[in-house]
N, C-alpha and C positions, 0 to 999 in steps of 0.2 A: 337810467334805470333799466329802465325798459330795452334802452338799445344794449347794454349790456347780458342780458337775460337771451333776447335774439342773438345776440351774436355767441352765448352761449349754446345756444339751442342748434344754430346750424351748426358749427364745431362739431356739436356733440354727433349729430349725423352723419358729418363728413368720417370722422374718424370710425363711427359703426360700419359706415358702407366700404372704408377703406379695411373695417377687420372681414368684413363680409367675403369679397373682392380676393383678398391674398391667405385666408386663413383654407384649411382644408375643406372642399364640399363632406359635410355630411352625410352624403345623399350614398345612396351603394354603387361601391363601386367594383369594376371586375379584377377577380386575383391576377396577381403577378408574382413568381416568385425567381428568387436567386438559389442557382442549385450547380450543378456538375461537379468538378473539381476541388471542394468546398467541404471545409468541415462544420459550417453552419448553412443550413437551409434557412433565409430568411423570404417573410413576404414582405411585400412592401407597404404595406398598410400598419406595417408594426413600425416602421421608420418613424421618428421622433419627428415634431415640429422645429424642434432647435439644430436637427441635422440639413434642414434645407437652404435655401440658398437661390440670391436673386441669378433671374438667369436674364442671359444677353439679350435685349429685347422686349422684356418683360415677365411681370410673373416671376412665380418662385417653384425650385424644382429639387430632385432628391442630385447632388453632384454626382454622379456614376463611379469616380476614383472612391467615394467615401463609401458607395454599397458598395463595392467590390472589396474593400477594408474589412467594413462588418462581416465580409461572408467567409473573411481567414483563408484565401485560397491554399492549396495542397502544396502551391510550387511558388517558384517567383518568377518565374516563366509562363504565363499565357496568353490565349488570345478568350476575348468574349462573344458572343453570339446572344445579338439583341433578337428574338425570336419572336414574329407577329402572328398572332392568333388566325391569320389569315394563311397563317404557313411560310408566308415571307421572310428570311429573318439574312441579318446581317452581321458579316465577320471581323470584329477590326481589333489592333494589338493592344496590347496588355496593357503597354508603355506609351500609348494615344491616348488619353483621355480625355485630356485638355478640353475645355468647352463645352464636353456631354455631360447632359442631364438627362435626369427622367421627372415627366410635368404631370400632372391631371389633369386628362381633357377630354367631356361627353363621358364621361363613366369609365373611362379605360387609363391608362398611361402609354403615353408616347416618350419616345426617343428625340432632343434636341442637339443637333451635334454640330456644332457652328462651324469645325474646324476641319469637316468632314464633306465628301462629297454631297449632296442631298437625300440620296438613296441610302444613308446611315439614319434617316432620321425616320425611324420604323414605328406607325400608326398601332394601336391598342396592344400594346404586348404584353405573351402572356408567360413568358420566362425571361433571365437574364442568365446565359450558362455561363460557366466559366469552364474552358479548354484546356488543359496542363500543356504546354510546347515542349520540357523536358524528356519526355521516353520515358521517364525515370520509373524503370522494374516495380519498385516500392510500392506504384500506385495500380487501382483499381485489378482486372483478371487478367490471367493470362491463360489460353489455350493450348494444348501442347498435345504432341502425340509420344509416343515411347522412343522415336529419334527424332523430335524436331518440337522447336516455339516457333507455334502455328501464327499466334494473333494475341499482342498484347492490345487490353483496351482499359479505357478508365471511362466511368462516369459521364464525364464530359464528350470526348472523342465521339460515345456511342452515338450522339446525336448529329453524328456526319454520315452514319454508320447508312447503309438501308433499311430504315427497321420499318416494321408494320404493325399494324394493330391487331391482336389475336384475341377473339373473342370463347374468355377462358371461360367455361362452363362451369359455374359456383358452386350449384346443385338444384337441387327438384324438389317443390315442393308440390303436396296434392291436399284439396279438403277428403273429408269423406262422404260427403256430398254435393260435389261441388267438379270444377276441374285441377287440373293442375298445370304449372307452369314452370318453366326452365329459365336459374336466374343466370347472368354471365359478366363478365367482368371481362374489360376491356385492358389486353395488357401490351406494352409496347414491347416489341423483339424484335428477336433476328433469330432464325434456322441455326443450328450449330450442323448441320450439314453445309450451309454452307461456305464455311471455312475451308473445307478439303475436300479432294479428291477422294477420297479414303473413305469407302462404305464402312457406316459406323455400326457395329457389332453393342458397344458396351461403352461406357461412358460412367467417370468416377469421378466423383464435385466433393471439392473440399471447402469449406467455409474457413473465413479470416477467426471466428471463433469456436472452430475443430469441428464441426460437423465433416463425416466422412459417409459418403453411402454411392452406392454404385447401383444406376440405371442399364436395363435392355434398352439397346436401342438410342436414337439421336432425341435432344430436347430442345429448348430454344433461351438464351441469352434474354434474358428480360433488365430494361431499363425500371428501375423505379426511384424516381428524384436522384440522388448524390450516392444508389448504392446500383451497383449489377447483381441481379440473380440468376440461378437455374430454375428453368418451369420446363416439368415434364410430363405432360397432363394426362400420358397414360394412363399412370398411377396417381394422379392429382396432387403431384407433391413438388413443394417450390425452397429451395434451399439458398436462404437470404445473405447476402454481401459473401459473396466465393471469394475465394483467393483462385481458383480456377480450376479447371475441368482436363481430366487425361482423355482422347478420345482413343477407346480401344487398348485401354490399360493391359500391365498385365497381369495374369488370374494369383500371382501372391504377392504379397508384400513385407516387410520385416516385421510385423505381428505375425509371421507363420514363423518366427523364428520361438515365440512360447508355444506356441501348436505343435511344432513338428517333436522342441525339447519333452514338452508333457510325456506326446507321444511313444520316443525308444526308454525315456525314465518307467512310464508305466510296463516296461517291456521289460524290465530287468535291465536296461544297458546304461551304462553311467556316459555322461554328456559335458563334452564342454564348450562352449561357445565363445569363439575370438569378433571380437568387436574390433575392427577398423576404422576408427573413425575419419571422417572425411572424405570416406574412399568412395568418389561415384562410378556410374557402370565406362564413362566414357574414359576415365582414366583408368580404370581398370582392364578396357582393351585398349587403350593405347600401350600399356605395361607389356599386354600379353602380345601384341605387335612386334616388340622390341626386345622379345623373348626374355622378360625382367625378373619374372615370376617365375621360377620353375615349380617350387613348391605347390602354388597353386595351382599350378597348369598340372601338375598332375591328379587333381582333385577331378579333372572334368572341366567342361565348360561351367562357368556360372549361371546363376538363373538370373536374370534381369527383373528385381520386383524392385517396387515404389515403396518412398517412405511418408511419414505424414507431415504434415501442414503445421504447425511450422519446421522446416526445416533443418534443425541445430539439434546441440544436441540433448539438451534435457529432452526437446518430444520425441529426439528419434529415439535415445534410450528406454524412455515409458515406454513407448510403443514394440521394445522390443521384449522387455520385462514384464509385461501385463498382459499382451498379446490384444491391447483395445488402443482404437485412435483417441486422440489427443484430448476431443472435446469427450467422448468417456472419461479416460484417467485423471483429465483436470492439469493436463500437464502442455500446453501449447506454447510458449517461448522461455526466456530461460528465465525468469522473474520468479517461478515456482517451482521446487525439489521434491514436494513429497506426495505420491500418486492417491489419488483420491480412491482406489477398485486395488483389491487383493495382488498381487506379482508373483511372482513364477517361486519365489523366495517364499513369498506367505504359505503357499500350498504346498512346499518341498517342510518348509518345518512342520504343516499341520500332518503329514506325511511321517514325519520323525526322518526324512531324508537329510543326508549332510550335503552342505552348499557353500559355496565362498565365492568371495567376488575381490578378480586383483583388480586394482585403479590405478591411478596417474599419482599425480603430487595433492589432489584434493581432491571428496568428494563430487560427484555432480547432483546425485538422486538421493532421497534419505530410505534407506531399503532397508526390510528386515530379514541382517545377514549378517556375518564376518566381512568386514570388509580391511583387505592388506592395502594399506595404503605404497606408493613407488617415488620415495624422497629422489632427486638428480643426486647419486649419493657419489657419482664422480666427477659432478660440476661441468658435465659435459656438453649444455643445451638441450638437453633429453632426457625424460623419465623410460624411455622403450624399454634402455635395455634393462631398467632398474624395474620393469613392467616383467621382462621376460624371466630374469631370476628371480622374483616370486612366484610365477606360474611355472616357472618345471621344480620350484620345492611345493607347492601343491599339489601340482598334477603328481608327483611322487605317495602322495596321502590319499589318492584317487577318491577324492569327494564324488557324491554324485553329481552334482550339478558344479562345473566351475563357467566364472565365466570372468573372460580376458580381456581388457580395454587396453589397446594401444592408440594414443595421441597424437602421433609423430606426424603422420600424412597430413592431419587437418593443420599441424601446427607451419607445418613448413607450406605447405599450399598457402597461408594467409599472408605466408612471407613473401613467397617465392611465384607463386600462382600453381594452378592443381597441376597442370603439365608439365613443368621446369625439372632439369635435370636434378636442383636439388631435393625437391619433392619426390623425384621416382628414386633419386639413391632412397631416400627413407624407404620407400613402398619396397625395396629392394633388401631392405637389411630386416625388416617388417617376414618377409615371406620368408628369408632362412629360420627367421627366431619361428614360425609357424612349423617350418619343415621340424623341427625339434622338437615341438612341441608335439605333433603329431606321432613320430616316432615314440614318446613316453606315455602317450594316451593310448591306453588301450579299446576304448567307448569310439561311441559317435561322438564327431566334432563338425560343431557348424559353425561359417563364417559368414561376419555380414556386416553392415557400415549402416551408422545410425540416418546418413547426409551424404550428397554431394556437394561438386564444390564448382564454381564459375570465375571465369577472370573477372579482376573486376581491375581496374586500372592497370598497375605493372603486378600487381599480385592477385590474391584471389578472397574470394569471400561465399557466403552463403546464407541460406534464409529467404531464399525469394521461389516461387513458384515457378520455376523453371528446367530442364529436362534437367541438366546439367547437376543441379543439386536436387530431384525429386526422383533420380535412380539409383540404385547401386545394386550390386554385384550380390546373389545367395548362392554359397557351397553346403552341400552335405558329403560327408567324406561316405 
């Protein structure tokens, strides 16, 4: 019996020793996160013990492949940066993770990479960064000018840029009877001026949630975990999770349609606005070079203006009729149809002015106006001829405000490409319709587009923060 008890005591002691050896240490351990081009920022201390596995050579660790899966990378092709607290880091391919583990050691996290060169075994990890390798413009942020897409960058590949620590003055405090002090936050940034040789007089920044702000002078692009922010120290302003920034933007935007329309209406003039859906400024320039749009040309050179983010019809049209950016009017993408702010139609209704909208076959926004829908009566695959017929009928009634929305350029651009012959043929037809409407209308005419379009494979698309999508022509006769 004594031998049995002794045996059980020894066995229990050995079991406890094994558990202590194998179980994660309860001591304080330095932080390490998974970040970059991922949906989830993960802290390694949050990984449950059940996800640990036996590491070749002894001990237990977190399989790197399981860690990456939990962070949910934003693309299927990526690389991984194993970043040490001492500044040394290794880059490995995302499809070469076999034999890679993260283990706890000496109060920190170390890499064990049994099938990689020995210098992949980074000690005292501070970050595991996922870097998109597809170059997809859907991810991250883009810096553009009026004529060029300058730089596309994601949170992951920001770590491969020449970033610096910026001492951002966060505030100053003082005691009534004592001393004062300044408080700083370290920001990881690169200066916007570093991406262009152009002297920067102004920057227009738009965020993915619709913020829209113009700054004088250049600021900084800031990396904050898996977000890219814009930092403007002079005004102590930070715009989080930006879609992009326009260097030296145009002075006007599609929102000036609202302002200009009311200006002329309040002067006693009638106003017709023609929206040519999906006509980017580069498409207009191409058509001008080919002498395809004589009626638009007769109005003089178009002004290049920017649209809002997201450059889709719902958001662009909402900006046109409300005079407010997406973050203010509440329409950031195609999922929302009712503006949160009054539109030009609400203003005109309050002023007892007459107004009407001539649309295609379906409504884009819920607006407080009479809407004339234009079905494809002739079954010719387009509603533009129907829109034109209805617009002419309404123009003969001379309302105070008439909005006409042609969809054909956008439809053709999606099917064939923004500069394809068939797309340009549609633009030529709309140009002819515009000429006839100009002859009928006796007041002011404003012509604008809601967004542009870029090449996508063999056809076209839009919705990205890039030059082709963000700039459109603007005319006032």
